[in-house]
C-alpha positions as CSV (number, residue, x, y, z in Angstrom):
1,M,68.7,50.0,-53.6
2,H,69.1,46.8,-51.6
3,G,71.8,45.8,-49.2
4,K,72.7,43.2,-46.6
5,A,74.6,45.4,-44.1
6,E,74.0,44.2,-40.5
7,P,72.8,46.7,-37.9
8,S,74.3,46.8,-34.4
9,K,72.4,45.1,-31.6
10,E,72.4,46.9,-28.3
11,F,70.6,46.9,-25.0
12,T,71.1,50.6,-24.3
13,A,69.7,53.5,-26.2
14,S,72.0,55.3,-28.7
15,A,71.6,59.0,-29.1
16,G,69.6,60.0,-32.2
17,G,70.4,63.7,-32.0
18,P,68.0,66.6,-32.3
19,D,64.8,66.2,-34.4
20,P,65.7,67.5,-37.9
21,L,62.1,67.7,-39.1
22,R,61.3,71.3,-38.0
23,L,57.8,70.1,-37.0
24,N,58.4,70.2,-33.3
25,R,56.9,66.7,-33.1
26,R,59.0,65.7,-30.1
27,R,58.7,69.0,-28.2
28,F,56.7,67.1,-25.6
29,L,59.6,65.0,-24.4
30,G,60.4,66.6,-21.1
31,V,62.7,64.1,-19.4
32,G,62.1,64.9,-15.8
33,A,58.4,65.4,-15.9
34,L,57.7,62.3,-18.0
35,A,59.9,60.0,-15.9
36,A,57.6,60.7,-13.0
37,A,54.5,59.8,-15.0
38,S,54.3,56.2,-14.0
39,V,51.6,53.9,-15.2
40,A,50.8,52.0,-12.0
41,A,49.0,54.5,-9.8
42,A,45.9,55.8,-11.4
43,A,42.7,53.8,-11.8
44,P,41.0,54.1,-15.2
45,A,37.6,55.7,-15.6
46,P,34.6,53.3,-16.1
47,F,34.2,52.1,-19.6
48,A,31.4,49.9,-20.8
49,A,32.3,48.1,-24.0
50,P,29.3,48.0,-26.2
51,A,30.1,44.5,-27.6
52,S,32.7,41.9,-27.3
53,V,36.0,43.6,-28.1
54,S,37.5,40.4,-29.5
55,A,34.6,40.2,-32.0
56,S,35.3,43.7,-33.2
57,V,38.7,43.1,-34.6
58,S,37.6,42.0,-38.1
59,A,34.7,43.0,-40.3
60,S,33.6,39.4,-40.6
61,A,33.2,38.8,-36.9
62,G,29.4,38.8,-37.1
63,P,26.6,41.3,-37.0
64,R,27.7,44.9,-36.5
65,A,26.6,46.5,-33.2
66,A,25.1,50.0,-33.1
67,T,28.2,51.3,-31.4
68,R,31.8,50.0,-31.2
69,P,34.8,50.9,-29.0
70,L,37.3,53.6,-30.1
71,F,40.5,54.6,-28.4
72,L,42.4,57.9,-28.6
73,G,46.1,58.6,-28.3
74,T,47.6,61.9,-27.1
75,Y,50.5,63.6,-25.4
76,T,50.1,63.9,-21.7
77,S,53.1,66.2,-21.4
78,A,51.8,68.7,-24.0
79,E,50.2,72.0,-23.1
80,G,46.5,71.3,-23.5
81,G,47.2,67.6,-23.9
82,G,45.3,64.7,-22.5
83,T,45.6,62.8,-19.2
84,G,45.9,59.3,-20.7
85,V,44.3,57.0,-23.3
86,G,41.0,58.3,-24.4
87,L,38.0,55.9,-24.3
88,A,35.1,56.5,-26.6
89,T,32.5,54.7,-28.8
90,Y,31.4,55.4,-32.3
91,D,28.1,54.8,-34.0
92,T,28.7,52.4,-36.9
93,V,26.0,54.0,-39.1
94,T,26.4,57.8,-38.5
95,G,30.1,57.8,-37.4
96,T,29.3,59.9,-34.4
97,I,31.9,59.6,-31.6
98,S,30.9,59.7,-27.9
99,G,33.4,60.0,-25.1
100,A,33.5,57.3,-22.4
101,G,36.4,58.2,-20.0
102,T,40.1,58.0,-19.8
103,V,42.7,55.4,-18.8
104,T,44.9,57.7,-16.7
105,G,48.5,57.4,-15.5
106,V,49.8,56.3,-19.0
107,A,52.5,58.7,-20.1
108,N,52.4,60.1,-23.7
109,P,50.3,57.3,-25.3
110,S,50.9,58.7,-28.8
111,Y,50.3,55.5,-30.8
112,L,48.0,52.6,-30.0
113,A,47.6,49.0,-31.3
114,V,45.4,46.0,-30.2
115,H,46.3,42.4,-29.7
116,P,45.1,40.1,-32.5
117,D,42.5,38.6,-30.1
118,G,41.2,42.0,-29.2
119,T,41.5,41.7,-25.5
120,T,44.6,43.9,-24.8
121,L,45.4,47.4,-25.9
122,Y,49.1,48.5,-26.3
123,T,50.5,52.0,-26.3
124,V,53.9,53.5,-26.7
125,N,55.1,55.9,-24.0
126,E,56.8,58.5,-26.2
127,Q,59.3,60.0,-23.9
128,Q,63.1,60.1,-23.4
129,D,63.0,56.9,-21.4
130,G,60.7,55.1,-23.8
131,G,58.3,52.4,-22.8
132,V,55.4,50.3,-24.0
133,T,52.3,49.8,-21.8
134,A,49.7,46.9,-21.9
135,I,46.0,47.6,-21.0
136,A,43.5,44.8,-20.5
137,L,40.2,45.6,-22.1
138,P,36.8,44.7,-20.7
139,G,34.6,42.1,-22.5
140,A,30.9,42.3,-23.4
141,G,29.9,42.5,-19.8
142,G,31.6,46.0,-19.5
143,G,33.9,47.2,-16.8
144,S,37.0,49.2,-16.7
145,P,40.2,48.8,-18.7
146,T,43.1,47.7,-16.4
147,V,46.7,48.8,-16.8
148,L,48.8,45.6,-16.8
149,G,52.2,47.4,-16.7
150,T,55.0,49.0,-18.7
151,R,58.3,47.8,-20.1
152,S,61.2,49.8,-21.3
153,T,61.8,49.9,-25.0
154,G,65.5,50.5,-24.4
155,G,65.4,53.7,-26.5
156,A,64.0,57.2,-26.7
157,G,60.9,58.5,-28.2
158,P,59.0,55.4,-29.3
159,T,56.4,56.4,-32.0
160,H,55.0,53.1,-33.3
161,L,54.2,49.6,-32.1
162,S,52.3,46.6,-33.5
163,A,51.5,43.1,-32.3
164,H,52.9,40.2,-34.3
165,P,49.9,38.2,-35.8
166,G,50.8,35.2,-33.7
167,G,50.0,37.2,-30.6
168,R,53.2,36.3,-28.7
169,W,55.4,39.4,-29.5
170,L,55.1,43.1,-29.4
171,L,57.2,45.2,-31.8
172,S,58.1,48.8,-31.2
173,A,60.1,51.6,-33.0
174,N,62.2,54.1,-31.1
175,Y,62.2,57.3,-33.2
176,T,64.8,59.3,-31.4
177,S,67.2,56.4,-30.9
178,G,66.7,54.9,-34.3
179,S,66.1,51.4,-32.9
180,V,63.5,48.7,-32.8
181,A,62.5,46.5,-29.9
182,V,60.7,43.2,-29.2
183,H,58.8,42.2,-26.1
184,P,57.1,38.9,-25.3
185,I,53.4,38.9,-24.6
186,D,52.1,36.4,-22.0
187,A,48.7,34.7,-21.9
188,S,47.2,37.6,-20.0
189,G,48.3,40.1,-22.6
190,A,51.0,41.6,-20.3
191,L,54.5,42.3,-21.5
192,G,57.7,40.6,-20.5
193,E,61.2,41.9,-20.5
194,R,62.6,43.0,-23.8
195,T,64.1,40.1,-25.8
196,D,65.8,42.2,-28.5
197,L,66.9,45.7,-29.5
198,V,68.3,46.5,-32.9
199,T,69.8,49.9,-33.6
200,H,69.9,51.0,-37.3
201,S,73.5,51.8,-38.0
202,A,73.8,51.4,-41.8
203,P,73.3,52.9,-44.3
204,P,74.3,56.4,-43.1
205,P,71.7,59.0,-42.3
206,G,70.2,61.1,-45.1
207,P,70.9,64.8,-45.8
208,G,70.2,67.0,-42.8
209,Q,69.8,64.0,-40.4
210,Q,71.8,63.5,-37.3
211,G,71.2,59.8,-37.1
212,P,68.6,57.0,-37.6
213,H,64.9,57.6,-36.7
214,A,62.9,54.5,-36.7
215,H,59.3,55.5,-37.2
216,Q,57.4,52.3,-37.8
217,I,57.6,48.5,-37.4
218,L,55.0,46.1,-38.7
219,T,54.7,42.5,-39.9
220,A,54.2,41.8,-43.6
221,P,51.0,40.0,-44.7
222,D,53.1,36.8,-45.3
223,G,53.8,36.7,-41.5
224,G,57.4,35.7,-42.1
225,H,59.0,39.1,-42.2
226,V,59.0,42.3,-40.1
227,L,59.6,45.7,-41.8
228,A,61.0,48.8,-40.0
229,V,60.7,52.2,-41.7
230,D,63.5,54.6,-40.8
231,L,63.0,58.3,-41.6
232,G,66.6,59.3,-40.7
233,N,68.3,56.7,-42.9
234,D,65.8,56.9,-45.8
235,T,65.6,53.2,-45.5
236,V,63.1,50.3,-44.9
237,Y,64.7,47.3,-43.2
238,T,63.4,43.7,-43.5
239,Y,63.9,41.3,-40.6
240,R,63.0,37.7,-39.8
241,L,61.5,37.4,-36.3
242,D,62.5,34.2,-34.4
243,T,59.1,33.4,-32.9
244,L,60.7,31.2,-30.2
245,A,63.4,33.5,-29.0
246,G,61.9,36.9,-29.9
247,T,65.0,38.1,-31.8
248,L,65.3,39.9,-35.2
249,A,67.7,39.0,-38.0
250,Q,68.1,41.5,-40.8
251,V,67.7,39.9,-44.3
252,S,67.7,43.0,-46.6
253,Y,67.0,46.7,-46.8
254,A,65.6,49.1,-49.4
255,R,66.9,52.6,-49.7
256,L,64.8,55.5,-50.7
257,R,66.1,58.6,-52.5
258,P,68.2,60.8,-50.2
259,G,66.0,63.2,-48.2
260,A,62.8,61.3,-48.8
261,G,62.1,60.8,-45.1
262,P,60.0,57.6,-45.2
263,R,57.5,57.6,-42.4
264,H,54.8,54.9,-42.7
265,L,54.3,51.8,-44.9
266,T,50.9,50.3,-45.7
267,F,50.4,47.0,-47.5
268,H,47.9,46.2,-50.2
269,P,45.6,43.3,-49.2
270,S,47.3,41.1,-51.8
271,G,50.6,41.3,-49.9
272,A,52.5,41.9,-53.2
273,F,52.7,45.7,-52.9
274,A,53.1,48.3,-50.2
275,Y,52.7,52.1,-50.2
276,L,55.1,54.4,-48.5
277,A,54.4,57.9,-47.3
278,N,57.6,60.1,-47.5
279,E,57.4,62.8,-44.9
280,L,60.2,65.1,-46.0
281,D,59.9,65.2,-49.8
282,N,56.1,65.2,-49.8
283,T,55.7,62.1,-52.0
284,V,54.3,58.5,-51.9
285,V,56.0,55.5,-53.4
286,V,54.5,52.2,-54.6
287,C,56.8,49.3,-53.6
288,A,56.9,45.8,-54.9
289,Y,57.2,43.2,-52.1
290,D,58.5,39.6,-52.4
291,P,57.1,37.4,-49.7
292,A,59.6,34.7,-50.3
293,T,62.6,36.9,-49.6
294,G,61.1,39.9,-47.8
295,E,62.7,42.3,-50.3
296,L,61.0,45.6,-50.9
297,T,61.6,47.4,-54.2
298,P,60.6,51.0,-54.2
299,G,59.2,52.6,-57.4
300,E,59.3,56.2,-58.5
301,P,58.0,59.0,-56.2
302,Q,54.5,60.2,-56.9
303,S,52.6,63.4,-56.1
304,T,50.5,63.8,-53.0
305,G,48.4,66.5,-54.8
306,A,49.0,68.5,-51.6
307,G,51.4,71.4,-52.5
308,Q,55.2,71.4,-52.3
309,A,57.8,69.8,-50.1
310,G,58.5,72.0,-47.1
311,G,54.8,73.0,-46.9
312,N,53.2,69.6,-46.5
313,F,54.3,66.5,-44.6
314,P,52.6,63.2,-45.5
315,A,51.8,61.2,-42.4
316,Q,50.2,57.9,-43.3
317,L,48.4,55.9,-46.0
318,V,45.5,53.5,-45.4
319,V,44.0,51.1,-48.0
320,T,40.4,49.8,-48.2
321,G,39.9,46.2,-47.4
322,D,39.0,45.4,-51.0
323,G,42.2,47.0,-52.1
324,A,40.4,49.5,-54.4
325,F,41.3,52.8,-52.8
326,A,44.0,54.4,-50.7
327,Y,43.9,57.6,-48.6
328,L,46.8,59.8,-47.5
329,A,46.9,62.2,-44.5
330,N,48.5,65.5,-45.4
331,R,49.8,67.6,-42.5
332,G,50.3,71.2,-43.5
333,H,47.9,71.0,-46.5
334,N,45.4,69.6,-44.0
335,S,43.8,67.4,-46.5
336,L,43.2,63.7,-47.4
337,T,44.4,62.5,-50.8
338,R,42.3,59.8,-52.5
339,Y,44.0,57.3,-54.8
340,A,42.5,54.6,-57.0
341,V,44.5,51.4,-56.7
342,E,45.1,49.8,-60.1
343,A,46.9,47.0,-61.8
344,S,46.2,44.6,-58.9
345,G,47.9,46.9,-56.5
346,A,50.9,47.9,-58.6
347,K,49.7,51.5,-59.3
348,L,48.2,54.4,-57.5
349,R,46.3,57.0,-59.5
350,L,45.6,60.3,-57.8
351,L,41.9,61.2,-57.8
352,D,41.6,64.2,-55.6
353,T,42.2,65.8,-52.3
354,V,39.5,66.9,-49.8
355,P,39.9,69.1,-46.6
356,V,40.3,67.0,-43.5
357,G,38.3,69.4,-41.4
358,G,41.1,69.8,-38.9
359,D,44.7,70.9,-38.4
360,F,47.7,68.6,-38.9
361,P,46.1,65.1,-39.5
362,R,48.8,62.9,-37.9
363,Q,47.1,59.5,-38.3
364,L,44.2,57.8,-40.1
365,A,42.2,54.6,-39.5
366,L,39.4,52.8,-41.3
367,S,36.6,51.1,-39.3
368,P,36.7,47.3,-39.5
369,A,33.8,47.5,-41.9
370,G,35.7,49.9,-44.1
371,D,32.8,52.4,-44.5
372,L,34.1,55.0,-42.0
373,L,37.5,56.9,-42.1
374,F,38.8,58.6,-39.0
375,A,41.5,61.3,-38.9
376,A,43.3,62.4,-35.7
377,N,44.1,66.1,-36.0
378,Q,46.9,67.0,-33.6
379,R,46.8,70.8,-33.7
380,S,43.1,71.3,-33.8
381,N,42.5,68.8,-30.9
382,S,39.9,66.9,-32.9
383,V,39.0,63.7,-34.7
384,T,37.1,64.1,-38.0
385,V,35.0,61.2,-39.5
386,F,34.1,60.5,-43.1
387,H,31.7,58.1,-44.8
388,V,33.5,56.1,-47.5
389,D,31.6,55.3,-50.7
390,P,32.4,51.7,-51.5
391,G,32.0,52.2,-55.2
392,T,33.9,55.4,-55.8
393,G,36.0,55.8,-52.7
394,E,34.6,59.3,-52.3
395,L,34.7,60.8,-48.8
396,R,31.7,62.6,-47.2
397,S,32.0,64.3,-43.8
398,A,30.1,62.5,-41.0
399,G,29.5,65.8,-39.2
400,V,30.9,67.9,-36.4
401,P,34.5,66.8,-35.3
402,F,34.9,65.1,-32.0
403,R,37.0,67.2,-29.6
404,S,40.0,65.4,-28.2
405,P,43.1,67.0,-26.6
406,V,46.1,66.8,-28.9
407,A,44.6,63.9,-30.9
408,V,47.5,62.0,-32.5
409,C,46.1,58.5,-32.8
410,V,42.6,57.1,-33.3
411,L,41.9,53.3,-33.1
412,P,38.3,52.2,-33.9
413,L,37.5,48.5,-33.2
């Protein structure tokens, strides 16, 4: 279903109501304690980047180093949680992860993204008074990451952020408030004051939901459209970003079936199709995408191969760089589903599921070369790594999981 209903634009957070997902995902949002967790005070631990971080953003950036940087997101307010953004490296051949310190003083950095030029790391601050933080990364000469500052997202519980490909704007999604925000990025990588905040007000929330819950915001491969996935409204919104003013204008929306709970969208490299993980009804959906209009057209729900709805909660899909295979993280079933991508991206064919080797895999990431798959396992405090067979897409464990407190995001560069 498509529509043209305009959302409301606000510069204050709107209450999203209690989390309806029964997963206790936001149980770490203690307002008083987190408001005191400011970013400015603590100095980060030393971190020697093994190679130019900017050269690590794409697989075609030159010869692969023996080790590459890797960053870890956590909840600092959780019992047994971390103290900030985890710093690590990974061996590009074996997949072995080695710890390298922590950027402390960053509250609840539960999702991470890197600037297109690779010099700045961005993280959400998933708390009642939501924020986004910029961290300057060291170059090939090593040194320590430097916290550049935090800006308010204007909402509560931000769970996702991404940098626009042009490098001038940071996009973020406030889960609890059901809103999406835009911040300018200056030449140093630091963030300016928010330029827009859009609250999802239509269509109405899905069954059992108390309001909108924006879970993701990303730029389509065409670069001209921004898509926001809202779990509470069972809707994916398409916007145009004014790259001069930093404002969003809605152009369409696509409605999923009631109660689907769309969480994360991943594009096929062709840009003509996208794959949507539905958290609540335990399905995935192949969506056709029109770059000219930004319209997304969802297909029929497909099986995750991971049990029944209510016992499994899909988190995220990732697609290999050649567009041949897709992988889904299954929380509850604690597995990874492997799909063959067929018909130039128009079809997903379920191949198998394999144990993830941890508990509650919240987020997945492929290495830039595409030969390693990382899974952040929230409840087992671990990151598991798999070798990816380029011909079959089969996954093979890379060995003992890396211990990381409340691992909810892993970002290999």
